[in-house]
Phi, psi and omega in degrees: 000315181291334176294321176295317181296311181302316182291324178289312173305311173306317181292319175303320180291318180293323175297315175305305178301314177301317181291325180296314182296317179301304178309313182297318186291307182303320182290325175294323188280318194235358188261149172284173186292331183289320172301318180297316182297321183291316181290331169293327178292324178291324184289318181297319179289329181297331182295339174292338179270317187299306183305311177295333180292317177295320179296309175301318181298317178297313173302311181298319175303312183296320174299316182295323184292319188292332180289337177269005176087003183291326182250011179282158184259000000 
């Protein structure tokens, strides 16, 4: 189950970063100032999804590694 959660969180993170990068490039090339401001706002709101996704992936990975004995005391 944790492997699936980690994979889903990683996929969401990669998709978000790709979307942020693509929207930034298109905005710089073709958009007006109003559109630029709107895209920056949407990217900022999208960070509320990206950050927990990375946290979830990191926690699941740390738990998987600790079960293998790499972090055990």
